[in-house]
N, C-alpha and C positions, 0 to 999 in steps of 0.2 A: 186539196184534193184529199179525201178522206181514206185512211189505210184501213183495208178489211180486217175485221177482228178474226184472230187467230182462233179456230175451233181446238177445243180440247177434246182428246180420245183417251179412253182407258180399254186396254185389250183385256178381255175374259181369260180365265185360265185355259180353255180349250184352244186358243189361238196360240198360246205358248206351246201346249202338248202337241197340237197337230204340227207346228213347226219343227219341233224336237223329233218328230217321228217320220215326217215325210217330206222329201226334197222339194217337190213342188210347192206344197205348204210353207215351207221354209223360205222359198225365192219370193213368193207372195208376201208373206210376214216381214220379211228384210226390206222389200220394195216399200211397203206400206210405212213400216217403221222409220226409214229414212226419211220420207216425205212428211210425215206427221211429226217428226222429231221435236219440233219447237213446242208443240202442244201435247205431247205423249205423256200420259201420268200412269202410275201404277197404284191398282187398288191395294191397300193392306190385307184385305181378304184373300185376293188373288195371290200375293205373296204368301200367305199361310198355307193356301192349298198347293202351291208349287213347292214349298219347304216339306210339307207333309209327304209328298209323293217322290222327293228327289232321292232317298237313300243314300247311297255312296256318292252321289254327284253334288251332295249339299254344297261343298265348299266353291265347286264351279258355279253353281247356281247363284251363290251369295256374290261371287266375284263378277262374273260375266254378265248376269241377268238383272239382279236385284240391285246390286251395288250402285250402278249408274243413276238408278232413279232416287235412290237413298242420298246419294252425294249432291245431286242436284234438288233437293227437297222436292221430289215430284211424287210423292206418296200421298194418297187420298186414305184417309183413315174415317171409318163410320162415326158419326157424331152421336149424341145422345138422341137426337132427333130420329136418326137413322135406325137405332135400335129399338125406339118407340114404334116407328112405322113397321118394323119388323113384326112386334107383336100384334099391332091392329091389321096388318096384313094377313098374318096367319089366322087372326080371329075371323075375318072376313071369309077367307077360304073355308074355316071350319062351319061357319053359318050357311054360306051360299052354295058350297060345292061337297059339303060332307067330308072334307078332308080333316083327319086327324094330325094335329101338329105332331105328335111324337112319332107318327108314321111317314112323315115327309121325308123326301131325301134331303140329306144334309146339304147337297150342292144347291138344291131349290133355296133353302133358307139363306144360304151365302149369296145366290143371286138376287134376292130381295135386299140384301144389305149392300150389295155392290151398285145395283140399280139406283138405290136412294142416295148414296154417296155421289154418283155421278150426277144424278138430278141436282143436289146441293152445290156441286162444283160446276155446274153448267157444262158437263162434259158428255160426250156421246160414247156409249158403251158400245164396242165392237165385239160380237159373239156370235158363234154358229148356233148357239142354243136359243133362236128366236121363238120357238114354241112356247118354253116357260117364260121368255119375257113378255111375250104378248098376253099371257096370263096376267104377269104382275102389273102390265099397263093398263090393266082394267080397274086396279084398285088405286094407283097413283101414275102420274104421267112423267115420263123421262125420255130421252132421245136413245135409240139404239139402231144399229145397222148390223146386217151380216158381213162377215170378212169378205173382200176389204173395200170400202168405199173409194171411190176415184177422187183424188184430190187434185185440184188446180194449181 
């Protein structure tokens, strides 16, 4: 009897922020995280975004949120190919949508890196930002879902 392959999941920054701000989002986040734990990974890009916004809570963030991923070696870091894809994706949007790379939101650039890292790792990106992810998916394919998919 074959054992089903464990899915890998990466939570986007908005999942962590929503969970920190809203009780209902926190409950959904905790339920999903406990069920997905064996396949849950952290994007180094998400970690950087969380650190940048942590302010005085940085030590608690490191200890309670980021530390467990680091200890378990569950951090996905953008590869050279992901950085290359960032450049070609920005060039695509400049050519086809008239978007100027220097005027794009930093979070959109980060989303491209996160999405490509997930693609390389075979992970599903869990994010409330499906609008931008749908735009990115027109340039390269990757798996993403809105928070939170039902797990069996």
